[in-house]
C-alpha distance (Angstrom), angle and dihedral (degrees) to the residues before:
residue distance angle dihedral
M1 . . .
E2 3.82 . .
A3 3.79 90.5 .
F4 3.80 90.5 52.0
T5 3.82 91.3 48.8
A6 3.81 90.9 48.9
L7 3.82 90.1 48.7
V8 3.82 92.9 50.1
F9 3.80 90.6 45.4
S10 3.82 92.2 50.7
V11 3.83 91.2 48.0
F12 3.81 90.7 52.0
I13 3.81 92.2 46.0
T14 3.81 90.7 48.9
A15 3.80 91.8 48.1
F16 3.81 91.5 47.4
V17 3.81 93.2 49.3
K18 3.82 90.6 47.4
Y19 3.81 90.7 49.5
I20 3.83 92.2 50.8
F21 3.81 91.8 45.4
D22 3.83 92.2 49.0
R23 3.80 91.0 49.1
L24 3.81 91.6 51.7
V25 3.80 93.6 47.0
N26 3.80 94.3 45.7
S27 3.79 93.8 45.1
N28 3.82 89.9 50.2
K29 3.82 89.9 50.5
D30 3.80 90.3 49.8
L31 3.80 91.8 47.1
F32 3.81 91.0 47.6
Q33 3.81 91.0 50.9
M34 3.80 92.3 47.0
N35 3.83 91.5 51.0
K36 3.79 90.2 46.8
D37 3.82 90.9 51.2
R38 3.82 91.4 48.4
L39 3.79 90.3 50.4
I40 3.81 96.7 46.4
K41 3.79 100.0 38.8
A42 3.79 102.8 37.5
Y43 3.78 118.5 7.0
H44 3.80 101.3 40.2
P45 3.83 93.0 54.1
M46 3.81 91.0 45.1
F47 3.78 92.9 47.3
N48 3.81 94.6 45.4
F49 3.77 89.9 53.3
I50 3.79 96.0 45.3
E51 3.84 99.2 38.2
P52 3.84 98.3 84.8
V53 3.81 89.2 59.8
L54 3.80 98.2 29.4
Y55 3.83 108.9 150.3
K56 3.79 91.8 -10.7
E57 3.78 123.0 129.6
I58 3.78 106.4 -106.8
S59 3.77 133.7 179.3
T60 3.77 124.5 -103.6
E61 3.81 89.9 -106.2
E62 3.80 91.9 54.4
A63 3.80 89.4 46.5
K64 3.82 89.6 53.3
V65 3.81 91.2 53.3
I66 3.80 91.6 49.5
L67 3.79 91.0 44.6
E68 3.81 92.2 54.2
K69 3.80 91.8 50.3
L70 3.81 92.1 48.0
K71 3.80 90.8 47.4
S72 3.81 91.1 51.8
I73 3.80 89.9 52.5
L74 3.81 90.4 47.1
I75 3.81 90.2 52.1
T76 3.80 94.4 51.2
E77 3.81 99.9 33.4
G78 3.80 102.5 21.2
L79 3.78 92.2 127.7
Y80 3.81 89.6 67.2
V81 3.81 96.6 46.7
D82 3.79 124.3 96.1
T83 3.80 118.3 -116.7
Y84 3.81 93.0 -120.9
V85 3.80 90.1 59.2
K86 3.81 91.2 48.4
I87 3.80 91.4 49.8
S88 3.81 92.1 47.3
V89 3.80 91.5 51.3
K90 3.81 91.5 46.2
D91 3.81 91.3 49.8
L92 3.81 90.2 49.9
E93 3.79 89.8 50.5
E94 3.81 91.6 50.6
K95 3.82 92.9 48.0
I96 3.80 91.8 50.0
A97 3.82 91.3 47.1
A98 3.82 90.6 50.1
D99 3.82 90.0 47.0
K100 3.82 90.0 -119.6
Y101 3.81 98.0 115.7
S102 3.79 116.4 151.5
Y103 3.77 135.8 170.9
K104 3.83 91.1 -104.8
D105 3.82 90.5 63.9
F106 3.78 91.8 54.2
E107 3.80 91.6 42.4
R108 3.80 89.4 56.2
V109 3.83 90.9 54.0
C110 3.80 90.1 47.5
Y111 3.78 91.6 51.1
A112 3.81 93.3 47.0
V113 3.80 94.4 49.9
E114 3.80 95.9 40.2
S115 3.79 97.1 46.7
E116 3.81 94.0 48.8
Y117 3.82 90.3 44.1
E118 3.80 91.5 53.8
K119 3.83 92.3 45.5
L120 3.79 91.2 52.5
K121 3.80 92.2 46.9
K122 3.78 88.6 53.7
K123 3.82 92.0 48.8
V124 3.81 92.1 53.4
Y125 3.81 92.0 44.5
L126 3.79 97.9 -110.1
P127 3.81 118.7 144.3
P128 3.79 116.8 -98.6
R129 3.78 125.8 -128.2
D130 3.78 101.0 -100.2
K131 3.79 125.5 -130.7
W132 3.82 94.2 -105.8
Y133 3.79 91.6 55.4
R134 3.80 91.3 47.0
Y135 3.81 90.9 46.4
N136 3.81 94.4 48.9
Q137 3.81 91.8 46.5
K138 3.82 90.2 44.4
E139 3.79 89.1 -125.8
M140 3.79 94.0 149.8
T141 3.75 135.3 92.8
K142 3.79 112.6 -89.7
Q143 3.79 90.8 -109.0
E144 3.81 93.0 49.6
Y145 3.81 91.3 46.7
Q146 3.82 90.9 49.7
T147 3.81 91.3 49.1
H148 3.81 91.6 51.3
T149 3.80 91.3 46.8
E150 3.80 91.6 51.7
T151 3.81 91.3 46.7
L152 3.80 91.6 50.5
Q153 3.79 90.1 49.1
K154 3.81 90.4 52.3
I155 3.81 90.3 49.4
R156 3.82 91.5 49.1
T157 3.80 90.3 49.7
A158 3.81 92.3 48.4
V159 3.81 91.5 48.6
L160 3.81 91.0 48.2
Y161 3.81 92.3 50.9
T162 3.80 91.0 46.2
V163 3.81 91.8 51.4
L164 3.81 91.0 46.7
L165 3.81 90.8 49.4
L166 3.80 92.1 49.6
F167 3.80 90.7 46.0
S168 3.82 90.4 49.8
I169 3.80 91.1 50.5
A170 3.81 90.5 48.8
V171 3.83 91.3 49.3
F172 3.82 90.4 47.4
Y173 3.81 92.3 53.2
F174 3.79 91.0 44.0
V175 3.83 91.6 52.6
L176 3.81 89.8 44.1
A177 3.81 90.1 52.6
I178 3.83 90.4 49.6
F179 3.82 91.6 50.9
K180 3.80 90.7 48.4
A181 3.77 90.3 50.0
I182 3.82 91.9 48.1
S183 3.80 93.3 45.8
S184 3.80 91.9 50.2
I185 3.82 92.1 55.3
């Protein structure tokens, strides 16, 4: 009887573990597909349209053109778009309508679209745009770009001082070797 009980128990445990494992795998597949759909249907078109002017200062007229394109994507694919992006686009629309457009409004839209785009790319195992690419293309907020520029300047300065120190040490040993050679003559 104990053997039968152990057998039934092990069958139930095996079935339970398989059920949990299948649920995890299937939910991950569903989540992966949902993220892929969000990326392809909504964020990739938005990002492709906005990338040439990403974090650049643009005129109100250019902002209106971008706004209309983003709004058309939001109308057709709004279900896939994050609320923060929708709010950023709506705020930009209101600022333009009130004739109070500023770069910060557009920068907020850029940040919202770009950050969600990069998160989705990561979730579907696509390579991100690295910092060097973003820095060289100036696809960063002004503050982020300034921080990277200052950091690079500090690195250049540190490398320069290191090279000068090593060169000075090499010159010192070279002069020391010459003096030793002269003194031994």
